TORKOL-4160 file (C-alpha; in steps of 0.2 Angstrom, whole numbers, padded with zeros to 4 digits, m for minus):
316
<pt num="1" X="0111" Y="0286" Z="0155"/>
<pt num="2" X="0100" Y="0297" Z="0143"/>
<pt num="3" X="0094" Y="0313" Z="0151"/>
<pt num="4" X="0076" Y="0319" Z="0150"/>
<pt num="5" X="0081" Y="0333" Z="0138"/>
<pt num="6" X="0087" Y="0320" Z="0126"/>
<pt num="7" X="0071" Y="0310" Z="0127"/>
<pt num="8" X="0061" Y="0325" Z="0123"/>
<pt num="9" X="0071" Y="0330" Z="0108"/>
<pt num="10" X="0064" Y="0317" Z="0096"/>
<pt num="11" X="0052" Y="0321" Z="0082"/>
<pt num="12" X="0039" Y="0307" Z="0082"/>
<pt num="13" X="0030" Y="0311" Z="0098"/>
<pt num="14" X="0034" Y="0322" Z="0113"/>
<pt num="15" X="0031" Y="0312" Z="0129"/>
<pt num="16" X="0021" Y="0321" Z="0142"/>
<pt num="17" X="0027" Y="0324" Z="0160"/>
<pt num="18" X="0043" Y="0313" Z="0159"/>
<pt num="19" X="0051" Y="0319" Z="0175"/>
<pt num="20" X="0035" Y="0317" Z="0184"/>
<pt num="21" X="0033" Y="0299" Z="0178"/>
<pt num="22" X="0050" Y="0294" Z="0183"/>
<pt num="23" X="0048" Y="0302" Z="0200"/>
<pt num="24" X="0032" Y="0293" Z="0204"/>
<pt num="25" X="0035" Y="0277" Z="0195"/>
<pt num="26" X="0053" Y="0277" Z="0203"/>
<pt num="27" X="0061" Y="0263" Z="0193"/>
<pt num="28" X="0073" Y="0252" Z="0203"/>
<pt num="29" X="0088" Y="0243" Z="0198"/>
<pt num="30" X="0084" Y="0226" Z="0189"/>
<pt num="31" X="0065" Y="0230" Z="0190"/>
<pt num="32" X="0052" Y="0224" Z="0178"/>
<pt num="33" X="0041" Y="0237" Z="0170"/>
<pt num="34" X="0027" Y="0238" Z="0157"/>
<pt num="35" X="0024" Y="0253" Z="0145"/>
<pt num="36" X="0006" Y="0249" Z="0139"/>
<pt num="37" X="0005" Y="0263" Z="0127"/>
<pt num="38" X="0023" Y="0264" Z="0120"/>
<pt num="39" X="0019" Y="0276" Z="0106"/>
<pt num="40" X="0036" Y="0282" Z="0099"/>
<pt num="41" X="0045" Y="0275" Z="0114"/>
<pt num="42" X="0049" Y="0292" Z="0123"/>
<pt num="43" X="0043" Y="0286" Z="0141"/>
<pt num="44" X="0050" Y="0269" Z="0138"/>
<pt num="45" X="0067" Y="0276" Z="0134"/>
<pt num="46" X="0067" Y="0286" Z="0150"/>
<pt num="47" X="0062" Y="0271" Z="0160"/>
<pt num="48" X="0075" Y="0260" Z="0153"/>
<pt num="49" X="0088" Y="0274" Z="0156"/>
<pt num="50" X="0083" Y="0278" Z="0174"/>
<pt num="51" X="0091" Y="0263" Z="0183"/>
<pt num="52" X="0103" Y="0249" Z="0179"/>
<pt num="53" X="0096" Y="0233" Z="0172"/>
<pt num="54" X="0078" Y="0238" Z="0170"/>
<pt num="55" X="0068" Y="0226" Z="0160"/>
<pt num="56" X="0053" Y="0233" Z="0150"/>
<pt num="57" X="0038" Y="0225" Z="0141"/>
<pt num="58" X="0030" Y="0237" Z="0129"/>
<pt num="59" X="0016" Y="0237" Z="0117"/>
<pt num="60" X="0004" Y="0248" Z="0107"/>
<pt num="61" X="m0011" Y="0246" Z="0097"/>
<pt num="62" X="m0003" Y="0255" Z="0082"/>
<pt num="63" X="0010" Y="0244" Z="0072"/>
<pt num="64" X="0018" Y="0260" Z="0066"/>
<pt num="65" X="0021" Y="0266" Z="0084"/>
<pt num="66" X="0029" Y="0249" Z="0089"/>
<pt num="67" X="0041" Y="0250" Z="0074"/>
<pt num="68" X="0046" Y="0268" Z="0079"/>
<pt num="69" X="0048" Y="0262" Z="0097"/>
<pt num="70" X="0059" Y="0247" Z="0091"/>
<pt num="71" X="0070" Y="0259" Z="0082"/>
<pt num="72" X="0071" Y="0271" Z="0096"/>
<pt num="73" X="0075" Y="0258" Z="0109"/>
<pt num="74" X="0088" Y="0248" Z="0099"/>
<pt num="75" X="0101" Y="0251" Z="0111"/>
<pt num="76" X="0091" Y="0242" Z="0125"/>
<pt num="77" X="0086" Y="0228" Z="0113"/>
<pt num="78" X="0092" Y="0215" Z="0125"/>
<pt num="79" X="0080" Y="0222" Z="0139"/>
<pt num="80" X="0064" Y="0226" Z="0129"/>
<pt num="81" X="0050" Y="0215" Z="0123"/>
<pt num="82" X="0039" Y="0224" Z="0110"/>
<pt num="83" X="0022" Y="0218" Z="0104"/>
<pt num="84" X="0007" Y="0225" Z="0095"/>
<pt num="85" X="m0009" Y="0224" Z="0105"/>
<pt num="86" X="m0021" Y="0232" Z="0118"/>
<pt num="87" X="m0014" Y="0234" Z="0136"/>
<pt num="88" X="m0030" Y="0226" Z="0142"/>
<pt num="89" X="m0024" Y="0210" Z="0134"/>
<pt num="90" X="m0006" Y="0211" Z="0141"/>
<pt num="91" X="m0008" Y="0195" Z="0151"/>
<pt num="92" X="m0011" Y="0185" Z="0135"/>
<pt num="93" X="0001" Y="0194" Z="0124"/>
<pt num="94" X="0016" Y="0192" Z="0135"/>
<pt num="95" X="0011" Y="0178" Z="0146"/>
<pt num="96" X="0014" Y="0188" Z="0162"/>
<pt num="97" X="0010" Y="0180" Z="0179"/>
<pt num="98" X="0002" Y="0189" Z="0194"/>
<pt num="99" X="0014" Y="0200" Z="0204"/>
<pt num="100" X="0027" Y="0200" Z="0191"/>
<pt num="101" X="0028" Y="0218" Z="0187"/>
<pt num="102" X="0036" Y="0232" Z="0198"/>
<pt num="103" X="0027" Y="0246" Z="0188"/>
<pt num="104" X="0016" Y="0250" Z="0174"/>
<pt num="105" X="0014" Y="0266" Z="0164"/>
<pt num="106" X="m0001" Y="0270" Z="0153"/>
<pt num="107" X="m0001" Y="0286" Z="0143"/>
<pt num="108" X="m0018" Y="0287" Z="0135"/>
<pt num="109" X="m0025" Y="0296" Z="0120"/>
<pt num="110" X="m0016" Y="0298" Z="0103"/>
<pt num="111" X="0001" Y="0302" Z="0098"/>
<pt num="112" X="0007" Y="0318" Z="0089"/>
<pt num="113" X="0012" Y="0307" Z="0075"/>
<pt num="114" X="m0006" Y="0300" Z="0073"/>
<pt num="115" X="m0013" Y="0317" Z="0074"/>
<pt num="116" X="m0001" Y="0325" Z="0061"/>
<pt num="117" X="m0003" Y="0311" Z="0048"/>
<pt num="118" X="m0018" Y="0316" Z="0038"/>
<pt num="119" X="m0021" Y="0298" Z="0031"/>
<pt num="120" X="m0024" Y="0291" Z="0049"/>
<pt num="121" X="m0039" Y="0302" Z="0051"/>
<pt num="122" X="m0037" Y="0308" Z="0069"/>
<pt num="123" X="m0038" Y="0326" Z="0064"/>
<pt num="124" X="m0052" Y="0338" Z="0058"/>
<pt num="125" X="m0040" Y="0346" Z="0046"/>
<pt num="126" X="m0048" Y="0347" Z="0028"/>
<pt num="127" X="m0047" Y="0332" Z="0018"/>
<pt num="128" X="m0044" Y="0319" Z="0032"/>
<pt num="129" X="m0052" Y="0302" Z="0030"/>
<pt num="130" X="m0064" Y="0298" Z="0044"/>
<pt num="131" X="m0053" Y="0283" Z="0050"/>
<pt num="132" X="m0047" Y="0285" Z="0068"/>
<pt num="133" X="m0043" Y="0267" Z="0071"/>
<pt num="134" X="m0028" Y="0265" Z="0083"/>
<pt num="135" X="m0022" Y="0249" Z="0074"/>
<pt num="136" X="m0024" Y="0257" Z="0057"/>
<pt num="137" X="m0030" Y="0247" Z="0042"/>
<pt num="138" X="m0019" Y="0232" Z="0045"/>
<pt num="139" X="m0030" Y="0227" Z="0060"/>
<pt num="140" X="m0046" Y="0231" Z="0052"/>
<pt num="141" X="m0061" Y="0236" Z="0062"/>
<pt num="142" X="m0074" Y="0249" Z="0060"/>
<pt num="143" X="m0069" Y="0266" Z="0055"/>
<pt num="144" X="m0076" Y="0283" Z="0061"/>
<pt num="145" X="m0085" Y="0284" Z="0044"/>
<pt num="146" X="m0093" Y="0267" Z="0046"/>
<pt num="147" X="m0099" Y="0272" Z="0063"/>
<pt num="148" X="m0107" Y="0288" Z="0056"/>
<pt num="149" X="m0115" Y="0279" Z="0041"/>
<pt num="150" X="m0121" Y="0263" Z="0050"/>
<pt num="151" X="m0124" Y="0267" Z="0069"/>
<pt num="152" X="m0142" Y="0269" Z="0074"/>
<pt num="153" X="m0149" Y="0286" Z="0080"/>
<pt num="154" X="m0149" Y="0280" Z="0098"/>
<pt num="155" X="m0131" Y="0274" Z="0096"/>
<pt num="156" X="m0125" Y="0290" Z="0089"/>
<pt num="157" X="m0134" Y="0300" Z="0103"/>
<pt num="158" X="m0125" Y="0290" Z="0116"/>
<pt num="159" X="m0108" Y="0293" Z="0107"/>
<pt num="160" X="m0110" Y="0312" Z="0106"/>
<pt num="161" X="m0118" Y="0314" Z="0123"/>
<pt num="162" X="m0107" Y="0302" Z="0133"/>
<pt num="163" X="m0090" Y="0303" Z="0125"/>
<pt num="164" X="m0092" Y="0321" Z="0117"/>
<pt num="165" X="m0102" Y="0328" Z="0132"/>
<pt num="166" X="m0113" Y="0336" Z="0119"/>
<pt num="167" X="m0128" Y="0343" Z="0128"/>
<pt num="168" X="m0140" Y="0343" Z="0114"/>
<pt num="169" X="m0135" Y="0328" Z="0103"/>
<pt num="170" X="m0152" Y="0325" Z="0095"/>
<pt num="171" X="m0150" Y="0340" Z="0083"/>
<pt num="172" X="m0133" Y="0333" Z="0077"/>
<pt num="173" X="m0139" Y="0316" Z="0075"/>
<pt num="174" X="m0153" Y="0321" Z="0065"/>
<pt num="175" X="m0141" Y="0331" Z="0053"/>
<pt num="176" X="m0130" Y="0316" Z="0052"/>
<pt num="177" X="m0144" Y="0304" Z="0048"/>
<pt num="178" X="m0151" Y="0316" Z="0035"/>
<pt num="179" X="m0135" Y="0318" Z="0026"/>
<pt num="180" X="m0129" Y="0300" Z="0026"/>
<pt num="181" X="m0146" Y="0296" Z="0017"/>
<pt num="182" X="m0140" Y="0304" Z="0001"/>
<pt num="183" X="m0121" Y="0304" Z="0003"/>
<pt num="184" X="m0111" Y="0293" Z="0015"/>
<pt num="185" X="m0098" Y="0302" Z="0027"/>
<pt num="186" X="m0080" Y="0300" Z="0020"/>
<pt num="187" X="m0069" Y="0314" Z="0026"/>
<pt num="188" X="m0067" Y="0327" Z="0040"/>
<pt num="189" X="m0075" Y="0340" Z="0029"/>
<pt num="190" X="m0092" Y="0330" Z="0029"/>
<pt num="191" X="m0093" Y="0329" Z="0048"/>
<pt num="192" X="m0088" Y="0348" Z="0050"/>
<pt num="193" X="m0101" Y="0353" Z="0038"/>
<pt num="194" X="m0114" Y="0343" Z="0048"/>
<pt num="195" X="m0108" Y="0351" Z="0064"/>
<pt num="196" X="m0110" Y="0368" Z="0056"/>
<pt num="197" X="m0128" Y="0364" Z="0050"/>
<pt num="198" X="m0133" Y="0357" Z="0067"/>
<pt num="199" X="m0126" Y="0371" Z="0077"/>
<pt num="200" X="m0131" Y="0385" Z="0065"/>
<pt num="201" X="m0114" Y="0392" Z="0065"/>
<pt num="202" X="m0096" Y="0387" Z="0060"/>
<pt num="203" X="m0091" Y="0375" Z="0074"/>
<pt num="204" X="m0077" Y="0382" Z="0086"/>
<pt num="205" X="m0061" Y="0372" Z="0087"/>
<pt num="206" X="m0067" Y="0365" Z="0104"/>
<pt num="207" X="m0083" Y="0359" Z="0097"/>
<pt num="208" X="m0074" Y="0350" Z="0083"/>
<pt num="209" X="m0062" Y="0343" Z="0095"/>
<pt num="210" X="m0075" Y="0336" Z="0106"/>
<pt num="211" X="m0085" Y="0327" Z="0093"/>
<pt num="212" X="m0070" Y="0320" Z="0084"/>
<pt num="213" X="m0064" Y="0314" Z="0100"/>
<pt num="214" X="m0080" Y="0306" Z="0104"/>
<pt num="215" X="m0080" Y="0296" Z="0088"/>
<pt num="216" X="m0062" Y="0291" Z="0091"/>
<pt num="217" X="m0066" Y="0284" Z="0108"/>
<pt num="218" X="m0081" Y="0275" Z="0101"/>
<pt num="219" X="m0071" Y="0267" Z="0086"/>
<pt num="220" X="m0057" Y="0261" Z="0098"/>
<pt num="221" X="m0068" Y="0256" Z="0113"/>
<pt num="222" X="m0056" Y="0266" Z="0123"/>
<pt num="223" X="m0066" Y="0267" Z="0139"/>
<pt num="224" X="m0070" Y="0249" Z="0139"/>
<pt num="225" X="m0052" Y="0244" Z="0136"/>
<pt num="226" X="m0047" Y="0256" Z="0151"/>
<pt num="227" X="m0059" Y="0249" Z="0163"/>
<pt num="228" X="m0055" Y="0231" Z="0159"/>
<pt num="229" X="m0036" Y="0234" Z="0158"/>
<pt num="230" X="m0035" Y="0243" Z="0175"/>
<pt num="231" X="m0041" Y="0227" Z="0184"/>
<pt num="232" X="m0030" Y="0216" Z="0174"/>
<pt num="233" X="m0014" Y="0227" Z="0177"/>
<pt num="234" X="m0017" Y="0228" Z="0196"/>
<pt num="235" X="m0016" Y="0209" Z="0197"/>
<pt num="236" X="0001" Y="0209" Z="0188"/>
<pt num="237" X="0009" Y="0221" Z="0200"/>
<pt num="238" X="0019" Y="0214" Z="0214"/>
<pt num="239" X="0020" Y="0221" Z="0232"/>
<pt num="240" X="0025" Y="0239" Z="0231"/>
<pt num="241" X="0022" Y="0239" Z="0212"/>
<pt num="242" X="0016" Y="0256" Z="0205"/>
<pt num="243" X="0003" Y="0260" Z="0192"/>
<pt num="244" X="0004" Y="0277" Z="0183"/>
<pt num="245" X="m0009" Y="0283" Z="0171"/>
<pt num="246" X="m0009" Y="0299" Z="0161"/>
<pt num="247" X="m0026" Y="0304" Z="0154"/>
<pt num="248" X="m0032" Y="0318" Z="0143"/>
<pt num="249" X="m0051" Y="0316" Z="0144"/>
<pt num="250" X="m0062" Y="0319" Z="0159"/>
<pt num="251" X="m0071" Y="0302" Z="0157"/>
<pt num="252" X="m0054" Y="0293" Z="0156"/>
<pt num="253" X="m0048" Y="0302" Z="0172"/>
<pt num="254" X="m0064" Y="0298" Z="0181"/>
<pt num="255" X="m0062" Y="0280" Z="0178"/>
<pt num="256" X="m0044" Y="0280" Z="0184"/>
<pt num="257" X="m0048" Y="0291" Z="0199"/>
<pt num="258" X="m0063" Y="0280" Z="0205"/>
<pt num="259" X="m0053" Y="0264" Z="0202"/>
<pt num="260" X="m0038" Y="0270" Z="0213"/>
<pt num="261" X="m0050" Y="0277" Z="0226"/>
<pt num="262" X="m0059" Y="0260" Z="0227"/>
<pt num="263" X="m0043" Y="0250" Z="0228"/>
<pt num="264" X="m0036" Y="0261" Z="0242"/>
<pt num="265" X="m0052" Y="0259" Z="0254"/>
<pt num="266" X="m0049" Y="0248" Z="0269"/>
<pt num="267" X="m0067" Y="0241" Z="0267"/>
<pt num="268" X="m0077" Y="0239" Z="0251"/>
<pt num="269" X="m0092" Y="0229" Z="0258"/>
<pt num="270" X="m0109" Y="0236" Z="0252"/>
<pt num="271" X="m0117" Y="0248" Z="0265"/>
<pt num="272" X="m0128" Y="0240" Z="0277"/>
<pt num="273" X="m0118" Y="0224" Z="0280"/>
<pt num="274" X="m0116" Y="0223" Z="0299"/>
<pt num="275" X="m0099" Y="0214" Z="0298"/>
<pt num="276" X="m0085" Y="0217" Z="0286"/>
<pt num="277" X="m0084" Y="0202" Z="0273"/>
<pt num="278" X="m0069" Y="0208" Z="0263"/>
<pt num="279" X="m0056" Y="0207" Z="0276"/>
<pt num="280" X="m0055" Y="0226" Z="0279"/>
<pt num="281" X="m0038" Y="0228" Z="0271"/>
<pt num="282" X="m0034" Y="0241" Z="0257"/>
<pt num="283" X="m0026" Y="0234" Z="0242"/>
<pt num="284" X="m0014" Y="0249" Z="0241"/>
<pt num="285" X="m0013" Y="0267" Z="0242"/>
<pt num="286" X="m0013" Y="0283" Z="0232"/>
<pt num="287" X="0003" Y="0290" Z="0228"/>
<pt num="288" X="m0004" Y="0307" Z="0223"/>
<pt num="289" X="m0019" Y="0315" Z="0231"/>
<pt num="290" X="m0023" Y="0327" Z="0217"/>
<pt num="291" X="m0019" Y="0323" Z="0199"/>
<pt num="292" X="m0002" Y="0330" Z="0193"/>
<pt num="293" X="m0003" Y="0342" Z="0178"/>
<pt num="294" X="0010" Y="0348" Z="0166"/>
<pt num="295" X="0020" Y="0363" Z="0171"/>
<pt num="296" X="0018" Y="0380" Z="0162"/>
<pt num="297" X="0035" Y="0378" Z="0154"/>
<pt num="298" X="0030" Y="0361" Z="0147"/>
<pt num="299" X="0014" Y="0367" Z="0140"/>
<pt num="300" X="0023" Y="0381" Z="0132"/>
<pt num="301" X="0035" Y="0369" Z="0124"/>
<pt num="302" X="0021" Y="0356" Z="0120"/>
<pt num="303" X="0003" Y="0363" Z="0119"/>
<pt num="304" X="m0004" Y="0346" Z="0117"/>
<pt num="305" X="0001" Y="0342" Z="0134"/>
<pt num="306" X="m0010" Y="0354" Z="0142"/>
<pt num="307" X="m0025" Y="0343" Z="0146"/>
<pt num="308" X="m0014" Y="0329" Z="0154"/>
<pt num="309" X="m0018" Y="0322" Z="0171"/>
<pt num="310" X="m0006" Y="0310" Z="0180"/>
<pt num="311" X="m0013" Y="0299" Z="0194"/>
<pt num="312" X="m0003" Y="0285" Z="0202"/>
<pt num="313" X="m0006" Y="0270" Z="0214"/>
<pt num="314" X="0005" Y="0258" Z="0224"/>
<pt num="315" X="0000" Y="0240" Z="0228"/>
<pt num="316" X="0002" Y="0235" Z="0246"/>
């Protein structure tokens, strides 16, 4: 068995709340699990090491992450199936039937490796290209630069307000539209300059983080994928199967919290219906009433863990 300390001691990406994940997911001997956001393979390694004969399906939208995970998990090669793709499409990717999984883990957001590699464009450090595609250039799709240069004013307002929780998005949108008319957005410097002009001051790190994160969510359609994926993954869980989600953004956490609460209600019929039509049985139960968060010691070791929130649900 590989201990939690060994799992954490890898350079590609430091997995968040490994001990809490294992405690709540509770992998069992011979069980079948899915890591829908395998990243560098840290959580996957911990799951495979936690019980004898555990089998794991693992995927990620980032081909580089899948290759890193393949290398990290080579000792478990006979018990792992790896693929590149979105967890919302896991049924089609692996051909899994309903009720076949004992547990699922989703660790949302971006990895340390993606943030640290300037060329991936997930950072607001100077000179970074405005890319932000989870799948990288290999899988194509619209870059963050393309969104800034091509989206309508209404679309940009929605991105900054909804995903970036910007209270006054119009001023920023006006600045973006004015600037792209004479010079297309290409790098992080271009967007930071637009933020400074719109805010009338150098943007605080939190401002830059919000707006860059908003673009990343839009580029990768992350909230749409999460909403679609949760319903799909619920169907793949067998009786007693557990779904564990770590989120890093209030909008992600809200989607997860609402879905788990809805699935845990005994009756989901609309108000006003005199007789229950849904059967009056909850589909499952919450495993944690309030989201678990990283310990102070973990945040000291890994500051990027600080916004993580873990929620878990068990199918009846």
